[in-house]
KENUSE-555898 format. One record per residue: x, y, z of N, C-alpha, C, O in turn; residue in three letters. Coordinates in Angstrom, 2 decimals, decimal comma. Layout:
     n.c1     n.c2     n.c3    ca.c1    ca.c2    ca.c3     c.c1     c.c2     c.c3     o.c1     o.c2     o.c3  resn
        X        Y        Z        X        Y        Z        X        Y        Z        X        Y        Z   ALA
...
END
This chain:
     n.c1     n.c2     n.c3    ca.c1    ca.c2    ca.c3     c.c1     c.c2     c.c3     o.c1     o.c2     o.c3  resn
    60,72    22,90    -6,07    59,76    23,33    -5,05    60,29    22,93    -3,67    60,56    21,76    -3,41   UNK
    60,41    23,92    -2,80    60,68    23,58    -1,41    59,34    23,30    -0,77    58,30    23,70    -1,30   UNK
    59,35    22,63     0,34    58,08    22,33     0,99    58,22    21,18     1,95    59,32    20,78     2,33   UNK
    57,09    20,66     2,33    57,01    19,59     3,32    56,62    18,30     2,61    55,73    18,28     1,77   UNK
    57,31    17,22     2,97    56,93    15,91     2,46    55,75    15,39     3,26    55,74    15,44     4,49   UNK
    54,75    14,89     2,55    53,54    14,36     3,16    53,22    13,02     2,52    53,65    12,73     1,41   UNK
    52,47    12,21     3,23    52,04    10,91     2,73    50,53    10,84     2,78    49,90    11,19     3,78   UNK
    49,96    10,37     1,67    48,50    10,29     1,53    48,12     8,85     1,24    48,63     8,24     0,29   UNK
    47,21     8,30     2,05    46,67     6,97     1,81    45,49     7,07     0,86    44,68     7,99     0,97   UNK
    45,40     6,12    -0,06    44,34     6,10    -1,08    43,65     4,76    -1,01    44,31     3,72    -0,93   UNK
    42,32     4,76    -1,05    41,59     3,50    -1,03    40,24     3,61    -1,72    39,63     4,67    -1,77   UNK
    39,78     2,46    -2,26    38,48     2,39    -2,91    38,03     0,93    -2,95    38,86     0,02    -3,06   UNK
    36,71     0,72    -2,85    36,18    -0,63    -3,07    34,81    -0,62    -3,74    34,08    -1,60    -3,67   UNK
    34,47     0,48    -4,39    33,23     0,56    -5,16    33,55     0,84    -6,62    34,52     1,52    -6,94   UNK
    32,71     0,30    -7,51    32,94     0,50    -8,94    34,26    -0,14    -9,35    34,61    -1,21    -8,86   UNK
    34,98     0,52   -10,25    36,30     0,05   -10,65    37,31     0,65    -9,67    37,85     1,73    -9,90   UNK
    37,55    -0,08    -8,59    38,35     0,45    -7,48    39,77     0,81    -7,91    40,30     1,83    -7,49   UNK
    40,37    -0,02    -8,75    41,73     0,28    -9,22    41,74     1,58   -10,01    42,61     2,43    -9,79   UNK
    40,80     1,74   -10,93    40,74     2,97   -11,72    40,42     4,18   -10,84    40,96     5,26   -11,07   UNK
    39,56     3,99    -9,84    39,26     5,10    -8,91    40,53     5,58    -8,23    40,76     6,78    -8,11   UNK
    41,37     4,64    -7,79    42,62     5,01    -7,13    43,57     5,70    -8,11    44,21     6,69    -7,75   UNK
    43,66     5,18    -9,33    44,50     5,82   -10,34    44,00     7,24   -10,65    44,80     8,16   -10,80   UNK
    42,69     7,40   -10,74    42,12     8,73   -10,99    42,43     9,69    -9,84    42,71    10,87   -10,06   UNK
    42,39     9,18    -8,61    42,70    10,02    -7,46    44,15    10,49    -7,51    44,43    11,66    -7,24   UNK
    45,07     9,59    -7,86    46,48     9,97    -7,99    46,63    11,04    -9,06    47,34    12,03    -8,87   UNK
    45,96    10,85   -10,19    46,01    11,84   -11,27    45,46    13,18   -10,79    46,05    14,22   -11,08   UNK
    44,35    13,17   -10,07    43,76    14,42    -9,56    44,69    15,11    -8,58    44,82    16,34    -8,61   UNK
    45,34    14,35    -7,71    46,30    14,93    -6,76    47,46    15,57    -7,52    47,88    16,68    -7,20   UNK
    47,96    14,88    -8,54    49,13    15,37    -9,29    48,82    16,63   -10,09    49,74    17,35   -10,49   UNK
    47,56    16,91   -10,35    47,17    18,10   -11,12    47,13    19,38   -10,29    47,05    20,48   -10,85   UNK
    47,19    19,25    -8,97    47,12    20,43    -8,11    48,46    21,18    -8,18    49,52    20,60    -7,92   UNK
    48,40    22,48    -8,53    49,62    23,27    -8,73    50,53    23,30    -7,51    51,75    23,31    -7,66   UNK
    49,96    23,32    -6,32    50,76    23,45    -5,10    51,29    22,11    -4,58    51,87    22,04    -3,50   UNK
    51,09    21,05    -5,36    51,52    19,72    -4,95    52,44    19,12    -6,00    52,16    19,18    -7,20   UNK
    53,55    18,57    -5,54    54,45    17,83    -6,42    54,44    16,37    -5,97    54,79    16,06    -4,83   UNK
    54,03    15,48    -6,86    54,03    14,04    -6,58    55,48    13,56    -6,65    56,12    13,69    -7,69   UNK
    55,99    13,01    -5,54    57,40    12,61    -5,48    57,60    11,11    -5,32    58,73    10,63    -5,45   UNK
    56,55    10,36    -5,05    56,67     8,92    -4,90    55,32     8,26    -4,86    54,32     8,88    -4,50   UNK
    55,31     6,98    -5,23    54,04     6,25    -5,22    54,30     4,76    -5,02    55,22     4,19    -5,61   UNK
    53,49     4,14    -4,19    53,58     2,70    -3,97    52,89     1,96    -5,11    52,26     2,56    -5,98   UNK
    53,01     0,65    -5,07    52,18    -0,21    -5,92    50,74    -0,09    -5,44    50,47     0,48    -4,38   UNK
    49,83    -0,63    -6,22    48,45    -0,75    -5,78    48,31    -2,12    -5,11    48,82    -3,13    -5,60   UNK
    47,62    -2,14    -3,98    47,46    -3,36    -3,19    46,00    -3,77    -3,14    45,11    -2,92    -3,11   UNK
    45,75    -5,06    -3,12    44,43    -5,63    -2,89    44,37    -5,95    -1,40    45,21    -6,69    -0,89   UNK
    43,37    -5,40    -0,69    43,34    -5,49     0,76    42,01    -6,02     1,27    40,94    -5,57     0,87   UNK
    42,12    -6,99     2,16    40,93    -7,54     2,82    40,31    -6,45     3,69    41,04    -5,74     4,38   UNK
    38,98    -6,30     3,68    38,35    -5,25     4,47    38,57    -5,45     5,98    38,66    -6,57     6,46   UNK
    38,66    -4,33     6,69    38,81    -4,31     8,13    37,51    -3,74     8,72    36,94    -2,80     8,17   UNK
    37,06    -4,29     9,81    35,84    -3,80    10,44    34,62    -4,50     9,85    34,24    -5,58    10,30   UNK
    34,02    -3,89     8,86    32,88    -4,49     8,17    33,45    -5,44     7,11    33,97    -5,00     6,08   UNK
    33,35    -6,73     7,38    34,03    -7,70     6,51    33,21    -8,12     5,30    33,77    -8,58     4,31   UNK
    31,89    -7,97     5,36    31,02    -8,39     4,26    30,90    -7,27     3,22    29,84    -6,66     3,06   UNK
    32,00    -7,01     2,53    32,03    -5,99     1,47    33,19    -6,34     0,54    34,02    -7,19     0,85   UNK
    33,22    -5,67    -0,61    34,31    -5,89    -1,56    35,65    -5,58    -0,92    35,75    -4,74    -0,03   UNK
    36,69    -6,29    -1,38    38,05    -5,97    -0,97    38,39    -4,58    -1,48    37,81    -4,10    -2,46   UNK
    39,33    -3,94    -0,84    39,76    -2,60    -1,21    41,00    -2,65    -2,09    41,78    -3,60    -2,04   UNK
    41,16    -1,62    -2,89    42,43    -1,33    -3,55    43,02    -0,16    -2,76    42,35     0,84    -2,52   UNK
    44,29    -0,30    -2,38    44,96     0,73    -1,58    46,32     1,07    -2,18    46,95     0,25    -2,84   UNK
    46,75     2,29    -1,93    48,08     2,75    -2,32    48,43     3,92    -1,40    47,59     4,42    -0,66   UNK
    49,69     4,34    -1,47    50,14     5,52    -0,75    50,98     6,34    -1,72    51,79     5,80    -2,47   UNK
    50,79     7,66    -1,69    51,63     8,56    -2,47    52,40     9,47    -1,53    51,93     9,83    -0,44   UNK
    53,59     9,84    -1,98    54,41    10,83    -1,29    54,32    12,10    -2,11    54,48    12,08    -3,33   UNK
    54,08    13,21    -1,43    54,01    14,51    -2,11    54,90    15,50    -1,39    55,31    15,29    -0,24   UNK
    55,19    16,58    -2,08    55,87    17,72    -1,49    54,95    18,91    -1,72    54,45    19,10    -2,83   UNK
    54,72    19,71    -0,68    53,79    20,82    -0,81    54,17    21,98     0,10    54,82    21,80     1,13   UNK
    53,75    23,18    -0,31    53,88    24,37     0,52    52,56    24,67     1,24    52,49    25,57     2,07   UNK
    51,52    23,90     0,92    50,22    24,10     1,55    50,29    23,78     3,04    51,02    22,88     3,45   UNK
    49,53    24,51     3,84    49,40    24,14     5,25    48,51    22,90     5,32    47,75    22,64     4,39   UNK
    48,59    22,16     6,40    47,89    20,88     6,52    46,39    21,01     6,31    45,79    20,19     5,62   UNK
    45,77    22,02     6,88    44,32    22,19     6,77    43,93    22,41     5,30    42,94    21,85     4,84   UNK
    44,69    23,22     4,57    44,39    23,46     3,15    44,57    22,19     2,33    43,79    21,91     1,43   UNK
    45,62    21,43     2,65    45,84    20,16     1,96    44,67    19,22     2,21    44,19    18,57     1,28   UNK
    44,21    19,14     3,45    43,05    18,30     3,77    41,82    18,72     2,96    41,11    17,87     2,43   UNK
    41,57    20,02     2,87    40,42    20,51     2,09    40,54    20,13     0,62    39,54    19,76    -0,01   UNK
    41,73    20,21     0,06    41,93    19,82    -1,34    41,64    18,33    -1,51    40,98    17,93    -2,47   UNK
    42,13    17,51    -0,59    41,87    16,07    -0,67    40,37    15,77    -0,57    39,85    14,93    -1,30   UNK
    39,69    16,46     0,33    38,24    16,27     0,46    37,50    16,74    -0,78    36,49    16,14    -1,16   UNK
    37,97    17,81    -1,40    37,34    18,28    -2,64    37,51    17,25    -3,76    36,59    17,03    -4,54   UNK
    38,69    16,63    -3,83    38,91    15,57    -4,82    37,94    14,41    -4,56    37,32    13,90    -5,49   UNK
    37,82    14,01    -3,30    36,86    12,94    -2,95    35,45    13,31    -3,39    34,75    12,50    -4,01   UNK
    35,02    14,52    -3,07    33,67    14,97    -3,43    33,46    14,98    -4,94    32,43    14,53    -5,43   UNK
    34,45    15,49    -5,68    34,37    15,54    -7,13    34,26    14,13    -7,72    33,61    13,93    -8,75   UNK
    34,91    13,16    -7,06    34,88    11,78    -7,55    33,62    11,03    -7,11    33,44     9,87    -7,47   UNK
    32,75    11,70    -6,35    31,47    11,10    -6,01    31,33    10,58    -4,59    30,35     9,89    -4,28   UNK
    32,27    10,87    -3,73    32,15    10,40    -2,34    31,03    11,16    -1,65    30,92    12,38    -1,75   UNK
    30,20    10,41    -0,94    29,08    10,98    -0,17    29,32    10,66     1,30    28,77     9,70     1,84   UNK
    30,14    11,47     1,94    30,59    11,23     3,31    29,43    11,03     4,30    29,52    10,17     5,18   UNK
    28,36    11,80     4,16    27,25    11,73     5,12    26,49    10,41     5,04    25,84    10,02     6,02   UNK
    26,55     9,73     3,92    25,81     8,47     3,75    26,63     7,24     4,13    26,11     6,13     4,17   UNK
    27,91     7,44     4,41    28,80     6,31     4,65    28,72     5,79     6,07    28,44     6,51     7,02   UNK
    28,99     4,51     6,17    29,15     3,85     7,47    30,65     3,76     7,71    31,40     3,40     6,80   UNK
    31,10     4,07     8,94    32,53     4,00     9,25    33,06     2,60     8,92    32,54     1,60     9,40   UNK
    34,11     2,57     8,09    34,70     1,30     7,69    33,96     0,61     6,56    34,33    -0,49     6,14   UNK
    32,92     1,26     6,05    32,12     0,67     5,00    32,63     1,01     3,61    33,68     1,63     3,46   UNK
    31,87     0,58     2,59    32,28     0,80     1,20    32,41     2,28     0,86    31,70     3,13     1,39   UNK
    33,34     2,57    -0,04    33,49     3,94    -0,50    34,09     3,98    -1,90    34,89     3,12    -2,27   UNK
    33,70     4,99    -2,64    34,21     5,13    -4,01    35,67     5,60    -3,97    36,47     5,20    -4,81   UNK
    36,00     6,45    -3,00    37,38     6,91    -2,84    37,57     7,40    -1,41    36,65     7,95    -0,81   UNK
    38,76     7,18    -0,90    39,11     7,65     0,44    40,55     8,16     0,35    41,46     7,41    -0,03   UNK
    40,75     9,41     0,72    42,09    10,01     0,72    42,40    10,46     2,14    41,75    11,36     2,67   UNK
    43,38     9,83     2,76    43,74    10,13     4,15    45,11    10,78     4,21    46,08    10,27     3,65   UNK
    45,19    11,91     4,90    46,47    12,54     5,17    47,12    11,76     6,31    46,72    11,88     7,47   UNK
    48,12    10,96     5,96    48,77    10,08     6,93    49,81    10,82     7,75    49,80    10,76     8,98   UNK
    50,72    11,52     7,07    51,77    12,30     7,72    51,90    13,63     7,02    51,80    13,71     5,80   UNK
    52,11    14,68     7,79    52,41    16,01     7,27    53,79    16,38     7,84    53,89    16,99     8,90   UNK
    54,84    15,99     7,11    56,20    16,14     7,62    56,31    15,44     8,96    55,82    14,33     9,13   UNK
    56,95    16,08     9,90    57,08    15,54    11,26    56,12    16,22    12,23    56,28    16,13    13,44   UNK
    55,12    16,91    11,69    54,17    17,61    12,54    53,19    16,65    13,22    52,79    15,64    12,65   UNK
    52,83    17,01    14,44    51,75    16,33    15,16    50,66    17,37    15,31    50,86    18,40    15,95   UNK
    49,50    17,10    14,72    48,38    18,05    14,70    47,17    17,37    15,31    46,79    16,27    14,89   UNK
    46,56    18,01    16,29    45,34    17,48    16,92    44,34    18,62    17,02    44,22    19,29    18,05   UNK
    43,62    18,82    15,93    42,61    19,87    15,85    41,28    19,25    15,49    41,22    18,09    15,07   UNK
    40,22    20,00    15,65    38,91    19,51    15,26    38,90    19,20    13,76    39,11    20,09    12,94   UNK
    38,66    17,93    13,41    38,59    17,53    12,01    39,92    17,28    11,34    39,96    16,96    10,16   UNK
    41,03    17,42    12,08    42,35    17,20    11,49    43,28    16,60    12,54    43,71    17,28    13,48   UNK
    43,58    15,33    12,36    44,50    14,63    13,26    45,61    14,00    12,42    45,37    13,12    11,60   UNK
    46,84    14,48    12,64    48,00    13,99    11,92    49,12    13,78    12,93    49,34    14,65    13,77   UNK
    49,82    12,66    12,88    49,63    11,52    11,99    48,24    10,91    12,13    47,57    11,05    13,15   UNK
    47,82    10,22    11,07    46,52     9,56    11,10    46,48     8,66    12,33    47,38     7,85    12,53   UNK
    45,43     8,79    13,17    45,41     8,08    14,46    45,35     6,55    14,37    45,64     5,88    15,37   UNK
    45,00     5,98    13,23    44,88     4,53    13,11    46,02     3,89    12,32    46,02     2,67    12,11   UNK
    46,96     4,68    11,87    47,98     4,20    10,94    48,73     2,97    11,46    49,01     2,05    10,69   UNK
    49,05     2,95    12,72    49,85     1,86    13,30    49,07     0,55    13,45    49,65    -0,48    13,78   UNK
    47,76     0,59    13,20    46,90    -0,59    13,33    46,48    -1,15    11,97    45,79    -2,17    11,93   UNK
    46,88    -0,53    10,89    46,33    -0,86     9,59    47,38    -1,37     8,61    48,18    -0,60     8,08   UNK
    47,38    -2,66     8,39    48,32    -3,27     7,44    48,11    -2,70     6,04    49,07    -2,53     5,29   UNK
    46,84    -2,41     5,67    46,56    -1,91     4,32    47,17    -0,54     4,07    47,28    -0,12     2,91   UNK
    47,57     0,17     5,12    48,29     1,43     4,98    49,80     1,20     5,11    50,58     1,74     4,33   UNK
    50,19     0,39     6,08    51,62     0,20     6,35    52,36    -0,55     5,25    53,53    -0,27     5,01   UNK
    51,71    -1,50     4,58    52,39    -2,23     3,50    52,79    -1,29     2,36    53,96    -1,25     1,99   UNK
    51,84    -0,52     1,78    52,26     0,39     0,71    53,16     1,52     1,20    54,07     1,94     0,49   UNK
    52,92     2,02     2,41    53,76     3,08     2,96    55,19     2,59     3,15    56,15     3,31     2,87   UNK
    55,33     1,36     3,63    56,66     0,77     3,83    57,41     0,61     2,51    58,63     0,70     2,46   UNK
    56,66     0,39     1,44    57,28     0,23     0,13    58,01     1,50    -0,31    59,04     1,42    -0,98   UNK
    57,48     2,67     0,05    58,08     3,93    -0,41    58,74     4,75     0,69    59,48     5,69     0,40   UNK
    58,48     4,42     1,97    59,02     5,25     3,06    59,29     4,42     4,32    58,89     4,81     5,42   UNK
    59,97     3,29     4,16    60,22     2,41     5,30    61,03     3,12     6,39    60,91     2,78     7,57   UNK
    61,83     4,07     6,00    62,72     4,82     6,89    62,02     5,92     7,67    62,54     6,40     8,67   UNK
    60,82     6,33     7,21    60,14     7,49     7,80    59,80     7,20     9,26    59,25     6,15     9,58   UNK
    60,12     8,14    10,13    59,88     7,98    11,56    58,54     8,61    11,94    58,29     9,78    11,66   UNK
    57,67     7,81    12,57    56,39     8,30    13,07    56,69     9,36    14,13    57,34     9,06    15,13   UNK
    56,24    10,61    13,93    56,64    11,69    14,83    56,13    11,56    16,26    56,72    12,14    17,18   UNK
    55,05    10,83    16,48    54,54    10,68    17,84    55,10     9,44    18,53    55,25     9,43    19,75   UNK
    55,42     8,39    17,76    55,88     7,13    18,35    57,40     6,98    18,32    57,95     6,20    19,09   UNK
    58,08     7,71    17,43    59,51     7,58    17,31    59,96     6,25    16,73    61,07     5,80    17,00   UNK
    59,09     5,62    15,95    59,36     4,31    15,34    59,23     4,45    13,83    58,36     5,18    13,35   UNK
    60,08     3,76    13,09    60,00     3,82    11,63    58,75     3,10    11,13    58,14     2,30    11,84   UNK
    58,38     3,41     9,89    57,25     2,73     9,26    57,51     1,22     9,23    56,61     0,43     9,51   UNK
    58,73     0,83     8,89    59,07    -0,60     8,88    58,88    -1,21    10,27    58,37    -2,32    10,40   UNK
    59,30    -0,49    11,30    59,12    -0,96    12,67    57,65    -1,13    13,02    57,27    -2,12    13,66   UNK
    56,82    -0,18    12,61    55,37    -0,29    12,85    54,81    -1,51    12,12    54,02    -2,26    12,68   UNK
    55,22    -1,69    10,86    54,73    -2,82    10,07    55,14    -4,15    10,71    54,35    -5,09    10,77   UNK
    56,37    -4,22    11,17    56,87    -5,46    11,77    56,16    -5,81    13,08    56,14    -6,97    13,48   UNK
    55,59    -4,81    13,74    54,95    -5,03    15,05    53,43    -5,19    14,97    52,79    -5,48    15,98   UNK
    52,86    -5,00    13,80    51,40    -4,94    13,69    50,75    -6,31    13,98    51,29    -7,36    13,61   UNK
    49,60    -6,27    14,63    48,85    -7,49    14,93    47,82    -7,82    13,85    47,30    -8,93    13,82   UNK
    47,53    -6,87    12,97    46,54    -7,05    11,90    46,99    -8,17    10,97    48,05    -8,08    10,35   UNK
    46,20    -9,22    10,87    46,54   -10,39    10,04    45,77   -10,40     8,72    45,78   -11,40     8,01   UNK
    45,11    -9,29     8,39    44,35    -9,21     7,14    45,30    -9,33     5,94    46,45    -8,92     6,00   UNK
    44,78    -9,91     4,86    45,56   -10,09     3,64    45,72    -8,74     2,92    44,74    -8,03     2,68   UNK
    46,96    -8,41     2,60    47,28    -7,23     1,82    48,36    -7,67     0,82    49,48    -7,99     1,21   UNK
    48,00    -7,68    -0,48    48,93    -8,20    -1,48    49,00    -7,26    -2,68    48,03    -6,57    -3,00   UNK
    50,16    -7,23    -3,33    50,32    -6,33    -4,48    49,40    -6,77    -5,60    49,38    -7,93    -6,00   UNK
    48,64    -5,81    -6,10    47,72    -6,02    -7,21    48,37    -5,58    -8,53    48,29    -6,28    -9,54   UNK
    49,00    -4,40    -8,49    49,63    -3,85    -9,70    50,74    -2,92    -9,29    50,57    -2,05    -8,43   UNK
    51,91    -3,10    -9,91    53,05    -2,23    -9,61    53,00    -0,97   -10,43    53,89    -0,12   -10,31   UNK
END
């Protein structure tokens, strides 16, 4: 399959968070237009923002797809909905059964209503940069011109992010 390499952040802290993340990876891999090409370990991550909640399980997957970014986003949102995410009831930074974020869509920079790629908070979030660095340390942020490893090395976020399961 020819296509664009993309990176998707995965997170959960409700129910069986590890299984929720594994189920999300499985659901992503079942989409015909998506080829799963890489996956980080699962990480246990201290919550950011709202601290009085369960720790998160996080991971990042690398995919290759011919889908345009907007269609890929809709597929990810459909997976979230199918898994029980209720976006309208959530508090920003609060608990969630599953969260799938389109982190990078190749080297594209997209700023449209409801679709911002690269993810606008990626450079501030250790829980994204640790797993992303594990599988794509060389990847250059298209807006900043800095590698994922460079972003991770410069981050001020001191929250605990540790490997839970390889």
